[in-house]
C-alpha positions as CSV (number, residue, x, y, z in Angstrom):
1,X,18.4,30.8,-206.2
2,X,19.2,29.1,-203.0
3,X,16.2,27.4,-201.3
4,X,15.8,25.0,-198.4
5,X,15.7,21.2,-199.1
6,X,12.2,19.9,-198.6
7,X,13.5,17.5,-196.0
8,X,14.8,20.6,-194.0
9,X,11.2,21.7,-193.6
10,X,10.1,18.4,-192.0
11,X,8.9,19.0,-188.5
12,X,8.0,22.7,-189.0
13,X,4.3,23.6,-188.4
14,X,3.7,24.4,-192.1
15,X,2.0,22.7,-195.0
16,X,4.4,22.1,-197.9
17,X,3.0,21.3,-201.4
18,X,5.4,20.7,-204.3
19,X,3.8,21.7,-207.6
20,X,3.7,19.7,-210.8
21,X,6.2,22.1,-212.3
22,X,9.9,21.5,-211.6
23,X,11.3,23.9,-209.0
24,X,8.0,25.2,-207.8
25,X,7.0,24.7,-204.1
26,X,4.3,26.3,-202.0
27,X,4.1,26.4,-198.2
28,X,1.4,27.7,-195.9
29,X,1.8,28.8,-192.2
30,X,-1.2,29.7,-190.0
31,X,-1.2,32.4,-187.4
32,X,-3.0,32.0,-184.1
33,X,-5.4,34.7,-185.1
34,X,-6.6,32.5,-188.0
35,X,-4.8,34.4,-190.8
36,X,-2.5,32.5,-193.1
37,X,0.6,33.2,-195.3
38,X,1.4,31.2,-198.4
39,X,4.9,31.5,-199.9
40,X,5.5,30.0,-203.3
41,X,9.0,29.9,-204.9
42,X,9.9,29.2,-208.5
43,X,13.6,28.3,-208.7
44,X,13.7,28.4,-212.5
45,X,12.2,32.0,-212.6
46,X,14.1,33.1,-209.5
47,X,10.8,34.4,-208.1
48,X,8.7,34.3,-205.0
49,X,5.0,35.0,-204.4
50,X,3.7,35.7,-200.9
51,X,0.0,35.8,-200.2
52,X,-1.4,36.9,-196.8
53,X,-5.0,36.0,-196.2
54,X,-7.4,36.8,-193.4
55,X,-11.0,35.5,-193.1
56,X,-10.6,34.0,-196.6
57,X,-9.8,37.5,-198.1
58,X,-6.5,38.5,-199.6
59,X,-4.9,41.1,-197.3
60,X,-1.5,41.5,-198.9
61,X,0.0,40.0,-202.1
62,X,3.8,40.4,-202.7
63,X,5.8,39.4,-205.7
64,X,9.6,39.3,-205.8
65,X,11.9,38.6,-208.8
66,X,15.7,38.4,-208.9
67,X,15.5,36.4,-205.6
68,X,18.9,35.1,-204.5
69,X,17.9,33.1,-201.4
70,X,14.8,31.9,-199.5
71,X,15.0,30.7,-195.9
72,X,12.2,29.1,-193.8
73,X,12.7,28.7,-190.0
74,X,11.0,28.5,-186.7
75,X,12.1,31.1,-184.2
76,X,10.5,31.8,-180.8
77,X,7.3,29.9,-181.6
78,X,6.7,31.5,-185.0
79,X,7.5,30.7,-188.6
80,X,9.8,33.1,-190.4
81,X,10.0,33.3,-194.2
82,X,13.1,35.3,-195.3
83,X,13.5,36.3,-199.0
84,X,16.6,38.1,-200.3
85,X,16.7,39.7,-203.7
86,X,19.6,41.3,-205.6
87,X,19.6,43.2,-208.9
88,X,21.1,46.3,-210.5
89,X,22.6,47.8,-207.4
90,X,19.6,47.1,-205.3
91,X,19.4,44.7,-202.4
92,X,16.2,43.6,-200.8
93,X,15.1,41.6,-197.7
94,X,11.5,40.6,-197.1
95,X,10.7,39.0,-193.8
96,X,7.3,37.5,-193.0
97,X,6.7,36.3,-189.4
98,X,3.7,34.1,-188.7
99,X,3.0,33.5,-185.0
100,X,0.3,35.0,-182.8
101,X,-0.3,37.4,-185.8
102,X,1.4,38.1,-189.1
103,X,4.1,40.7,-189.4
104,X,5.8,41.8,-192.6
105,X,9.0,43.7,-193.0
106,X,10.2,44.7,-196.5
107,X,13.3,46.7,-197.4
108,X,14.7,47.4,-200.9
109,X,17.8,49.6,-200.7
110,X,20.7,50.7,-202.9
111,X,23.9,48.8,-202.3
């Protein structure tokens, strides 16, 4: 599983928290509307957990296994979490954009 180096995340408007477990990192981005998105990756398990909260209530939990790559970037004033997965003839791309609001795009298609 390919993930960003923690030093590559310096300067981004996110909170990065490495866990006590090796290969586990959580990061949180806040939207201008007050909602937040926390993405946690586990390199050893090849998995990602995304949790979107609004007014301290969980709005959308997402789990991904067989993750091949995670990317975190800032584009046009918003944070973008990209997660690619690949297994058994299926390819997936999950994109979570955190800016003025939170937007989620999720596709899992046959290859």
